[in-house]
N, C-alpha and C positions, 0 to 999 in steps of 0.2 A: 242290907239291900235297899234299893231305891223305892220298892213298893211299900215298905214298912212305914215310911214317913207319912203316907196318906191315910193309914188306918186310924190313927188317933184322932185327927180332925173329924173324920166321918163319924166315929163313935160319939164324939162330943156333940155334933149336930143332932144325931139320933136321940141322945139323952135330952137335949133341950126340947126337941119336938114332942117327945113322949111325956114331958112333965105336965101335970094337971094345970089347966088354965081356968081361972075364974071368969065367968061370963054371965050375963043376964039370962034368964030362962027363955027369953024370946029368941035367943040365938042358938037354941039347941040344935036346930037343923044344920046351921053352919058349923057348929062344933063337931057334930057327927061327921060332916063332910071332911072337916079338917083332920079328924081322927083317922078317917079312912085313908086320906092322903098320907098321913104320918105312917099308918100301917104299911101302905104301899112302899113308902120310902124306906121303912125298916127292912122290908123284903128285898128291896134293891140293894140296900147296904149289906144284907147277909149274902146275896148272890155275888156282890162285888168282893166281899171278904173271902168267900169260897174260891172265887176265880183267882184272887191274889195269892191265896194259900197254894192253889194248884200250880200257878206259875212259879211261885217261890220254890216249891218242891222240885219242879222240873229244872229250874236254874241251879239249885243245889246239886241235883243229880248230874247235870252237865258239867258243873265245876269239878265234881268228884271224878267223873270220867276223864276230864282233861288232866287232872292231877295224876290219875293212874297211868294215862298215856305218857305223860312226861316221865314218870318213874320207869316205865318199860323202855322208853327211848334212851334214857340215861344208862340203863342196864345194857341195852344193845350196843350203845357207843363204847361202853367199857369193854364189852366182849370183842367188838370189832378192833379196838385199839390193841388189845392183847394179841388177837390173831395177826394183826398187821405187823406188830413188833416181831412176832415169831417168824413170819414170812421174810421180813427184812434180814433178820439174823441168819436164817437159812440161806438166803441169797448171797449174803456176804461171805458165808463159809464156802459156798460153791465158787464164788469169784476168787477167793483166796486159793482154792485148789487149782483153778484154771491158770492163775498167775504163776503158780509153782510149775505147772506144765510148760508155760511159756518160757520160764527161766531155763528149763531143760532144753527146749528147742533152740534158745539162743546159743547155748553151748555147742549144739550140733552145727548151727549155722557158722559159728566161728571156725569150726574145723574145715569148712568148705572154702574159707577165705582164700587159701593159697591157689586153689584151682581157678577160682573166679578172677584172681589177680592175673594169672597167666593168660586167661582168655581176654581180659581187658587190654593186656599188652598187645596181643595180636589184633584186636579190634581197633586199637589206637593207630597202629601202623596202617591198617586198611583205610581208616578214616582220613589219615594224612594223604595217602595216595589219591583217594577220591577227591579231596579238596584241591590238590595240585592239578588233577586232570580236569576238574571243573574250570579252573582258571585258563587252562590251555585248550579248551574244547574248540574254540573258534579257530585257532591255528591248526589243530589236528584236522578239522574238516576241510580247511583249505588245502593242506598237504595231501589229503586223501584224494581230493578232486584232481590235483595236479598229477598224482601217481596214476589215477585211473584214465586220464586223458592220454591217448597214444601220441607219441612225438611224431610230427610230420617232417619228413626229410626235405630239405630245401632242394629245389631243382638243380640239376648239374650245371655247372658253369665253368668258366675258365679257371677260377681259383680253386675249384674242387677236383680238377683233373689229377689223376694219379694218386688220390687218397683212397686207401682201402676202406671198404665199409666196416664200421665198428671201430676204426682206429682212433677216432676222437671220442673222448669220454666226457660226461657231464660233470658239473661241480659236485663236491661232496654234499651230503645232506646238511641242512642247518642244525645247529645244536638243539634248538627247540624241537624240531621234527624227530631227531634221533632219540632224544630223551623221552618224548611222548610215545614213540613206538616201543621203546624198552619198557616203559611203565605199563603199556597195554599188554605186552606179552607177559609181564610179571603177573598182572591181574588175571590173565587167562590161564595161568598155571604153566606157561612155557618158560620154566625157570632157566634152563641152559641157554636158550636163545636170548632171554632177557639179560643174563650175565654177560654174554658176548657183546650185546648192544651197549650196556652200561659201561663196560670196559673200553669199548671203542669210543664212546662219548668222552670218557675221561682222557683218552689218548689225544683226541682231536681238540677238545675244549677243556683243558685242565683249569682254566681260570673263569669258566662260565659260572653264573650265579647258581645254577643247578648242580654244580660239581659235588658239593657236600651231600646233596640229596641222592645223587647217583651212587656215591660211595656208601651211604647209609642203606640204600636199597640192596646193594650187593651183600652187605652184612645180613640183611633181613632174609634174602634168598638162601644164603648159607644156613641161617638159623632154621628156616622152614625145612630145608633138606636134612637137618640133623648133623650138619658139618660144623660142630661147635667151635673147634679151634680156629677154623677159617672165618667163622662169624665174628669171633672176638677180635681177630686181626683186622677185619674190615671195619668194625666199629671203632677200634683204636685209630685207624687211619682217618676216619671221619672226624674224630675228636682232635687229633694231633696235627693233621696236615692242612686244615682249613680254619679260617677265623670262626670264633664262636657265633652260633646262630641260635636265637632264642627258641626257634621252632624245632630245629633238627638236632642240635647238640645235646639237649637234655634227653631226647629220645634215644640217641646213640648211647649215652651213659646208661640209661635204663635197660635197653635191650642187651648191652654188654653184660650188665649184671644178671639178666635173665639167662643168658647163654652160660655164664660162669656157674650160676646156681644149678642149672640143669646138668652141667658137667661135673658137679660135686665139688667145685672150688669155691667153698662158701666164704672164705676169708676175703678173696679178691672180689667176690660178688657183693659182699657187705660194703667194701670200699667204694664200689661203683654206685651202689644205691645211695650211700651217704653223699657222694659228689652231687647227685641230683638234688637232694634235699638242701644241701648247704649252698650250692652255687646257683641253683634255679628254684628257689622256694616258691615262686609264683607260677611255675609251669604246671601244665596238666599232669605231667609225670610225677611231680613231687608227692602228692597223696598216695599214688600207687607205690612209689619207692618206699615211703614210710610204712605202708602196709606190709611190704616184703620184709623190711627190717624187723617189724614186730613178729611176723610169722617165723623169723629165724631167731627170735629171742633177743633181739637187739633193740634198745630204745632209739627212736628216731632222733638223729642229731639235730641240734639247733642250727638255723641258717647262719652262714658266715656273715660277720659284720663288715660293712663297707668301711674303708679308711676314713678316719675323722669322726666316726660314730662311737 
């Protein structure tokens, strides 16, 4: 300790001061005074030594307490580490049990895939219809205004004499107007009226750009009504009678497969789903068709290679 190094010099000084000193007799008084000073110094040295011993003892006690505290802390850390490891192991076992439960849930979810795929097919058709109607909204509004505005008969004149009222008829509705009305009636659930309008549209405008869409919608209406053979025939017409359309043709193949599957004609349904995957691998219907094939125990066919590849 640092207090110890001061003890030896002090004791040395005390020894020197207490040693007998030769002096003349005349200096007795000064000697006595010096001796008294030495005695006082010795007392001070004793007090200092006692104080140093007390402080040294206290310091040793403090050091011992610190060592005991460190020992206890180390013991507590060991206990804490052991308890923490047990808690982690217990949590891992619980997590493993939960993962096992999730695996069982995954198997149940796989069993619902078929129903979800059927709903997706219906939602896909509805989305396509909504998209088409959004593009034609402006034209529909204009046509509605024209329909709601009553026709004003021209004043009678020499050229109109002898013509019976109602004998003259207006021009047929435009293809866009007729298609839009049919689509609106289909969305409103007026399926028989929509069928009539779509068929009239195809009669009047067989080469219109919406012709394949009208034919496809006819198949969709039959599918919704549960008339599966009629639906398959309508989808076939959309596929065979019109040029391929990246939006409508894969949908026709897919819905034809759904109608065939629902009618328990799985072989033909598989062929229709494969056509979607092979001929239209990048269409929105391709993943749905692949899911249908997997649900029927058939591996999804690889997309058809283009010539030269």
